[in-house]
Every structure is written in structure tokens, then in C-alpha cells.
C-alpha positions as CSV (number, residue, x, y, z in Angstrom):
1,M,116.0,146.2,17.0
2,S,118.7,145.3,14.5
3,G,121.1,142.5,15.1
4,K,124.0,144.8,14.7
5,R,126.5,145.0,17.6
6,G,126.8,148.3,19.4
7,N,130.0,150.0,20.5
8,G,131.7,148.0,23.3
9,E,129.4,145.0,22.9
10,G,131.8,142.8,21.0
11,S,130.7,139.7,22.8
12,I,126.9,140.1,22.3
13,Y,125.6,138.2,19.3
14,P,122.3,136.8,17.9
15,Y,121.6,133.3,19.1
16,R,118.7,131.1,18.1
17,N,115.5,133.1,18.8
18,G,117.3,135.8,20.8
19,F,120.7,136.9,21.8
20,A,123.7,135.6,23.8
21,A,126.8,137.1,25.3
22,Y,129.9,135.9,27.2
23,V,132.5,137.3,29.6
24,W,135.9,135.8,30.4
25,V,135.9,135.1,34.1
26,T,138.1,133.4,36.7
27,T,136.5,130.4,38.2
28,P,136.7,129.4,41.9
29,D,139.4,126.8,41.0
30,G,141.6,129.6,39.4
31,K,140.9,128.8,35.7
32,R,139.9,131.3,33.0
33,K,136.6,130.4,31.2
34,R,133.8,131.9,29.3
35,K,130.5,132.6,31.2
36,Y,127.5,132.9,29.0
37,V,124.2,134.8,29.4
38,Y,121.1,134.6,27.2
39,G,117.9,136.6,26.6
40,K,115.1,137.4,24.1
41,T,116.3,140.9,23.4
42,R,119.7,142.7,23.0
43,T,118.7,145.1,25.8
44,A,118.0,142.2,28.3
45,V,121.3,140.4,27.4
46,H,123.2,143.7,27.6
47,E,122.0,144.2,31.2
48,K,123.0,140.6,32.1
49,W,126.3,141.1,30.4
50,L,127.0,144.3,32.4
51,K,126.0,142.5,35.7
52,L,128.3,139.6,34.8
53,H,131.2,142.0,34.2
54,A,130.6,143.6,37.6
55,E,130.6,140.1,39.3
56,S,133.8,139.1,37.5
57,R,135.6,142.2,38.8
58,K,134.6,141.4,42.4
59,G,136.0,137.9,42.4
60,P,135.8,134.4,41.0
61,V,132.6,133.4,39.2
62,A,131.4,129.8,38.7
63,T,130.7,128.9,35.1
64,A,128.6,125.8,35.8
65,S,126.3,125.5,38.8
66,P,125.4,122.2,40.4
67,T,121.9,121.2,41.5
68,V,120.9,121.5,45.1
69,A,121.1,117.7,45.4
70,Q,124.6,117.6,43.9
71,F,125.9,120.3,46.2
72,L,124.3,118.9,49.4
73,T,125.9,115.5,48.6
74,Y,129.3,117.1,48.1
75,W,128.9,119.3,51.2
76,L,128.0,116.3,53.4
77,R,130.9,114.2,52.1
78,E,133.7,116.8,52.0
79,V,132.7,119.3,54.7
80,V,130.4,117.9,57.3
81,K,131.7,114.4,57.7
82,P,135.4,115.3,58.1
83,D,134.9,118.4,60.3
84,L,131.9,117.8,62.5
85,K,130.8,115.2,65.1
86,P,129.5,111.9,63.8
87,K,126.1,112.5,65.4
88,T,125.9,115.9,63.7
89,Y,126.7,114.3,60.3
90,E,124.0,111.7,60.9
91,T,121.4,114.4,61.7
92,Y,122.3,116.5,58.7
93,E,122.3,113.5,56.4
94,L,118.8,112.5,57.7
95,H,117.3,115.9,57.0
96,T,119.0,116.1,53.6
97,R,117.7,112.7,52.6
98,L,114.2,112.9,53.9
99,F,113.4,116.6,53.2
100,L,115.9,118.7,51.2
101,I,116.7,116.5,48.3
102,P,113.1,115.3,47.6
103,G,111.8,118.9,47.9
104,L,114.6,121.0,46.4
105,G,117.2,118.6,45.0
106,S,116.4,119.3,41.3
107,K,116.8,123.1,41.5
108,R,119.9,124.7,40.3
109,L,121.9,126.0,43.2
110,D,122.4,129.5,41.7
111,K,118.7,129.7,40.7
112,L,117.3,128.7,44.1
113,A,115.1,131.6,45.3
114,V,113.4,132.6,48.6
115,R,110.1,131.7,47.1
116,D,111.3,128.1,46.4
117,V,112.4,127.6,50.0
118,R,109.2,129.0,51.4
119,T,107.0,126.9,49.1
120,W,109.0,123.8,50.0
121,M,108.6,124.4,53.7
122,N,104.8,124.9,53.4
123,R,104.4,121.7,51.4
124,A,106.7,119.7,53.7
125,M,104.5,120.5,56.7
126,E,101.4,119.3,54.8
127,Q,102.8,116.1,53.4
128,C,102.3,112.8,55.2
129,R,105.8,111.2,55.8
130,C,104.3,107.7,55.6
131,C,103.0,108.5,52.1
132,A,106.2,110.3,51.0
133,R,108.5,107.6,52.1
134,G,106.3,104.7,51.3
135,I,106.5,103.3,54.8
136,D,103.2,101.4,54.8
137,A,103.7,100.3,51.2
138,A,107.0,98.7,52.1
139,R,105.3,96.4,54.6
140,P,104.1,92.9,53.6
141,R,100.6,93.1,52.1
142,K,99.0,91.4,55.1
143,E,100.6,94.0,57.5
144,Q,99.6,97.1,55.6
145,R,97.2,99.2,57.7
146,C,97.0,102.9,56.5
147,C,98.4,104.8,53.5
148,A,98.9,101.8,51.2
149,L,95.2,101.0,51.7
150,G,94.0,104.5,51.0
151,R,93.6,105.4,54.7
152,C,96.2,108.1,55.1
153,C,97.6,108.2,58.7
154,K,98.5,111.9,58.4
155,R,102.0,111.5,59.9
156,L,102.9,115.2,59.4
157,P,106.3,116.5,60.4
158,S,106.3,119.1,63.2
159,R,107.1,122.7,62.5
160,R,110.3,122.3,64.5
161,T,111.4,119.4,62.3
162,V,110.9,121.4,59.1
163,N,112.7,124.3,60.7
164,D,115.6,122.0,61.6
165,A,115.8,120.9,57.9
166,R,115.8,124.6,56.8
167,A,118.7,125.2,59.3
168,V,120.7,122.4,57.6
169,L,120.0,124.0,54.2
170,R,121.0,127.4,55.5
171,S,124.3,126.0,56.8
172,A,125.0,124.4,53.4
173,L,124.2,127.6,51.5
174,T,126.5,129.5,53.8
175,H,129.3,127.2,52.7
176,A,128.3,127.6,49.1
177,M,128.8,131.4,49.6
178,T,132.2,130.7,51.0
179,E,133.1,128.7,47.9
180,E,131.7,131.7,45.8
181,L,129.1,129.5,44.1
182,I,126.3,131.8,45.1
183,T,126.1,135.4,46.2
184,K,123.3,135.2,48.9
185,N,121.8,132.7,51.3
186,V,118.1,132.4,50.4
187,A,117.4,130.1,53.3
188,A,118.5,132.7,55.7
189,L,116.1,135.2,54.1
190,V,113.0,133.1,54.8
191,K,111.4,134.3,58.1
192,V,109.8,131.4,60.0
193,R,107.8,131.0,63.1
194,S,109.7,128.9,65.6
195,G,108.1,125.6,66.6
196,R,106.6,125.5,70.1
197,K,108.6,123.2,72.4
198,Q,106.6,120.6,74.2
199,R,106.5,121.4,77.9
200,R,108.1,118.8,80.1
201,E,107.4,118.1,83.7
202,P,110.5,116.6,85.4
203,W,110.3,114.6,88.6
204,S,110.0,116.3,91.9
205,V,112.6,115.4,94.5
206,E,110.1,113.1,96.2
207,E,109.5,111.2,92.9
208,A,113.2,110.9,92.3
209,R,113.8,109.6,95.8
210,T,111.0,107.0,95.3
211,F,112.6,105.9,92.0
212,L,116.1,105.5,93.5
213,E,114.8,103.6,96.6
214,A,112.8,101.2,94.4
215,A,115.9,100.6,92.2
216,R,118.1,100.0,95.3
217,L,115.6,97.6,97.0
218,A,115.3,95.6,93.8
219,Y,119.1,95.3,93.6
220,D,118.9,96.8,90.1
221,P,122.5,96.5,88.7
222,L,122.0,99.9,87.0
223,Y,121.2,101.6,90.2
224,P,124.6,103.4,90.2
225,A,123.9,104.7,86.7
226,Y,120.5,106.1,87.9
227,V,122.3,107.9,90.7
228,L,124.8,109.5,88.3
229,V,121.9,110.6,86.0
230,L,119.8,112.1,88.8
231,V,122.4,113.5,91.2
232,L,125.1,114.6,88.7
233,G,122.9,115.3,85.7
234,F,124.7,112.8,83.4
235,R,123.3,112.4,79.9
236,R,122.7,108.9,78.6
237,G,125.7,108.9,76.4
238,E,127.9,110.3,79.2
239,V,126.9,107.6,81.7
240,L,127.3,104.7,79.3
241,G,130.6,106.1,78.0
242,L,132.1,106.5,81.5
243,C,135.3,104.5,82.0
244,W,137.0,103.6,85.3
245,Q,140.0,105.6,84.3
246,D,137.8,108.7,84.6
247,V,136.7,107.8,88.1
248,D,138.9,108.6,91.2
249,L,137.0,107.3,94.2
250,E,139.8,108.2,96.6
251,A,139.8,111.8,95.6
252,G,136.0,111.7,95.1
253,T,136.0,113.0,91.5
254,V,134.8,111.9,88.1
255,T,135.8,113.3,84.7
256,V,133.1,113.7,82.1
257,G,134.9,113.6,78.8
258,R,133.4,110.9,76.5
259,Q,130.1,109.6,75.4
260,L,128.8,106.4,73.9
261,Q,126.3,106.7,71.0
262,R,124.7,104.5,68.3
263,I,125.6,106.2,65.0
264,S,125.0,104.7,61.6
265,R,124.5,101.2,63.0
266,R,127.6,101.2,65.1
267,L,128.5,102.2,68.7
268,V,130.8,105.2,68.8
269,H,132.8,106.1,71.9
270,D,133.9,109.7,71.3
271,E,134.5,112.9,73.2
272,T,131.5,115.0,74.3
273,K,129.9,117.3,71.9
274,T,131.2,120.6,73.4
275,E,134.0,121.8,75.6
276,A,131.4,123.0,78.2
277,S,130.2,119.3,78.5
278,T,133.7,118.2,79.5
279,A,134.5,118.7,83.2
280,T,135.9,117.1,86.4
281,L,133.1,116.9,88.9
282,P,133.2,116.3,92.7
283,L,131.3,113.2,93.8
284,P,128.7,113.5,96.6
285,Q,128.9,110.6,99.0
286,I,125.9,108.8,97.5
287,C,127.7,108.7,94.2
288,I,130.9,107.4,95.7
289,T,129.1,104.6,97.5
290,A,127.1,103.7,94.4
291,L,130.3,103.4,92.3
292,Q,132.0,101.3,94.9
293,L,129.1,98.9,94.7
294,R,129.2,99.0,91.0
295,R,132.9,98.0,91.0
296,K,132.1,95.0,93.2
297,T,129.1,93.9,91.2
298,Q,131.1,94.1,87.9
299,E,133.9,92.0,89.4
300,A,131.4,89.4,90.4
301,A,129.9,89.4,86.9
302,R,133.4,89.0,85.4
303,K,134.0,85.9,87.4
304,A,130.6,84.5,86.6
305,A,131.1,85.0,82.8
306,G,134.5,83.4,82.7
307,E,135.8,83.1,79.2
308,L,132.7,84.8,77.8
309,W,133.7,88.1,79.4
310,T,134.8,90.9,77.1
311,E,137.4,93.1,78.7
312,S,136.8,96.8,78.6
313,D,137.2,99.8,80.9
314,F,133.5,100.8,80.8
315,V,131.9,101.3,84.2
316,F,128.5,100.1,83.0
317,T,128.5,96.9,80.9
318,T,126.3,93.9,80.1
319,R,126.7,90.6,82.0
320,Y,129.4,89.7,79.5
321,G,131.4,93.0,79.7
322,T,130.2,94.5,76.4
323,P,128.9,98.1,76.3
324,I,125.3,98.7,77.0
325,E,123.2,99.6,74.0
326,P,121.8,103.2,74.5
327,R,118.2,102.2,73.5
328,N,118.3,99.3,75.9
329,F,119.2,101.7,78.7
330,N,116.1,103.7,77.9
331,R,114.0,100.6,77.9
332,V,115.4,99.4,81.3
333,F,114.8,102.9,82.7
334,D,111.2,103.0,81.5
335,A,110.6,99.5,83.0
336,R,112.1,100.5,86.3
337,T,109.9,103.7,86.3
338,V,106.8,101.5,86.0
339,K,107.9,99.1,88.7
340,A,108.7,102.1,91.1
341,G,105.2,103.4,90.6
342,V,106.3,106.9,89.6
343,R,105.2,109.1,86.8
344,K,106.8,108.2,83.4
345,I,109.2,110.9,82.0
346,R,111.9,110.9,79.4
347,L,115.3,109.9,80.6
348,H,116.8,113.2,79.5
349,D,114.3,115.1,81.7
350,T,115.9,113.7,84.8
351,R,118.7,116.4,84.4
352,H,116.2,119.0,85.5
353,T,115.8,117.3,88.9
354,C,119.5,117.3,89.5
355,G,119.8,120.7,91.2
356,S,117.0,120.0,93.6
357,L,118.5,116.6,94.6
358,L,121.8,118.3,95.3
359,A,120.0,120.7,97.7
360,A,118.3,117.8,99.4
361,L,121.6,116.0,99.9
362,D,123.0,119.1,101.6
363,V,125.7,119.6,98.9
364,H,127.4,123.0,99.4
365,P,126.1,125.5,96.8
366,R,129.7,126.1,95.5
367,I,130.1,122.4,94.8
368,A,126.6,122.2,93.2
369,M,127.6,125.2,91.0
370,Q,130.5,123.2,89.7
371,I,128.4,120.0,89.2
372,L,125.6,121.9,87.4
373,R,128.3,123.9,85.4
374,H,126.7,127.3,86.1
375,S,128.6,130.4,85.4
376,K,127.2,132.3,88.3
377,I,126.4,131.3,91.9
378,A,123.2,133.3,91.7
379,I,121.8,130.8,89.2
380,T,122.6,127.9,91.5
381,M,121.0,129.6,94.5
382,E,117.7,130.0,92.5
383,V,117.6,126.2,92.3
384,Y,118.4,125.9,96.0
385,T,115.4,127.9,97.0
386,H,113.2,125.0,96.0
387,V,114.0,122.8,99.0
388,P,112.2,119.6,99.6
389,S,110.7,118.4,102.9
390,E,113.1,117.3,105.8
391,E,111.7,113.8,105.6
392,T,112.7,113.5,101.9
393,R,116.2,115.0,102.7
394,K,116.8,112.3,105.4
395,A,115.6,109.5,103.1
396,L,118.0,110.6,100.4
397,R,120.9,110.8,102.8
398,K,120.2,107.3,104.0
399,L,120.4,105.8,100.4
400,G,124.2,105.7,100.4
401,K,124.4,104.2,103.8
402,H,122.2,101.2,102.8
403,L,124.7,100.4,100.1
404,G,127.5,99.7,102.4
405,G,127.2,95.9,102.2
406,S,129.4,93.7,100.1
407,A,128.6,92.6,96.6
408,D,128.0,89.1,98.0
409,D,124.8,90.4,99.6
410,N,123.6,91.8,96.3
411,P,121.5,89.3,94.2
412,A,122.6,91.2,91.1
413,S,126.1,89.9,91.6
414,D,124.7,86.3,91.0
415,Q,122.6,87.2,88.0
416,G,125.2,89.3,86.2
417,Q,124.2,92.6,84.6
418,S,121.0,93.8,83.0
419,P,120.7,94.8,79.3
């Protein structure tokens, strides 16, 4: 084919070993710039030129496309960090740093294809994370024990982890479409099999009662925290972030509105993640009694610490008044589980025992519905059908009565607080 321009193709011209063309477009920032296309033949360039014309008529067109790594870095800094929760930003940044940038970061954003995302996911599930991140190689030579010595430990990420990383990419590409940098979200077009969730077996009411009785008999200063976790279904961050201003013992209510989390190496006391998590809950008698004891115990610890005491409004603190480190709370809970002789479970799994405990404590279903934050009473009644033995019910109702003594009778008041 000759290099002569055809009618209406004034911007197509020979270029190097092929042809090139340009179209004047409006960029996303409102400026007029040339957008170029290239090809081996005039026909191929003409098709690209027509397609570019059609895109320019629909709206703004980007003349330069960033790499996936560049866009993800911008998206995390300018979109996620200012607008979303700190914990969400930390999670997104982790998936981006460990999976997305190493696997897809060098790709041009506008050239990213469905095949690229699928290939990356398949390889990510087959790659040892210890090898990829050099975990064993970073240890002192005498302490190296696996991948650095040629004995790969096969620390493969789970399917669910890789799917979570893909979800972060999908969210980023959705924003790229909003900024009109791309026309389709290739991550959303990849069909994936959901990762199977590990089945958890929460405590029975009998096991929960055994744990609480053991904590009470041992004068564990965090016994009131365990009561809130098991009876009211508090999450770890919610119980550690609870302040006295949120507790009204006379009215018998507690307001769940803030949580304490370790984020980016600092403790953050912030509002709960969703509006549904924020609520004012009625306190069963066992919780009121436990919190009354907690107030007395904390006052005794304040006097014992003297000038070393750090004043705060937190309900649960260390022996010096500082907030309790979330991971330390997990460690203390695990240690107490072993001492109580009950089956070891995750702290978060205790929430599943909450409804059955409320039934055992004879809490009215309507109040339990409010505590469990169910939308329909029928859902609450399903929980109430699993009623424990009468002996267990009596034992649980007695727990609060045993706490009626003063803080002076509690050895924990002499030794301060745990963690």
C-alpha cells in the first residue's frame, strides 16, 4: 500500500517502519492534547484512529497512562487514606505491597488485560511467600532454617488471601474508571472460586460458664472484659476502647461507639467501622456487677501506682493506667483459657456464644434482640431454642452475686492490672 494519505485521513502519516496518527482530545484535567496511535499498516492505524475519535467524542481521554504501581500508589495516598478507615488503609496497603505491585506493578494501567490478572492470581497461589519476600534470607545466617538453605517451607498464600488482593485491585480499577483513565475493570471480569472459610466451633454455654467461673475465682482483673465479650458480644477493639463516659451503671446501659486498634505501629482510638456496630445496649445484671467491680479495682490500682499512673477514661487499662495492647489481650485470654481447662478458640469466636449465654441468663428475647442487633425477633428466637441445662443456668446467674464484695477482698486490687 502506498504511503499517500487518503481522503479524511490528514493526521495519518508514515512513521519509522509503519504508520502513526493522532487525534486532538480533551484530557481528564481539561487540557487539549494530541493522542497518538501506531501500527505496522495504514489499515491498522486507520482503525485505531477511528476508535480514538469515537472515544474522544464520548468524553475525556488520557494521553499518558501510568503503570499499575504508579496508580495504586496514588490511589492509596489520595483516595483510600483520606476517605476510608485507618485499618482499611492498612489492609489495602498490605495487599498492594505484598501482592499487586510485585505481580502487576510494571504493567501499563490502560494495557492491563483479563489474562494478566488471571495469570497473576494463578502464580500468586503457587509462590512461597517466604521465598518471595526473603523472610528466611533476612534472618542472621545462624538462624536461617528453610528457604535460604534451599529447603523451601512452602508458605503458600490461601485462595482467600489472593481473592482479597484481587478485590483491592478491583476497587482501585473502579476508581480509575471514575477518573476516566480506563474504560473497563478487568479485575471484575475475572471469575474466581471463593476460598473456603475455616469452620469454627465456638464454646458451648457450659464451656463459657467454666471459663468465666475460673477467671472469677482467680481474681483475674480482666474478668469484667471477658463478661462483656461473652455476654454482650463485644469485639476486642470495642472492649479495649470502652470509656467510662460510655457506661451508665445507674441506667444499666453501655454505648458501643469506639474501638482501640494497633494500626501502623500506633494505637488508634477511633469510631467503630460501621454505623451498625454503634449502639446503646442494655446491661444484664452480671455485666453491671462486673463493671462495678472493675471501677473499684481500677481505683485501687490508681492509688497503688501513685505518680506513675497515666490518667485516661478507658475502662480497661494496665496497672499504670495506659491502654491495653490488643495483642496482649489475646495472649492473656489464651493463657486464661489454658488455666480454665477449656477448649482453645479464637477470641473473636466468643461472639457466637453470646446469644446462648443471654438465654441462659434469662434475658428477655426483646432485650437480647437489641444486644445481638438482630433486625427481626424471629432470628433471636432461633438462638433461644438452644437452651442449656438448668444447672448451667443457675451457675451463670450466681456469677454476678459472687462479685458483690468490695475491691479490698480482691487480690487483683493489690497487684494492679494485668497486661
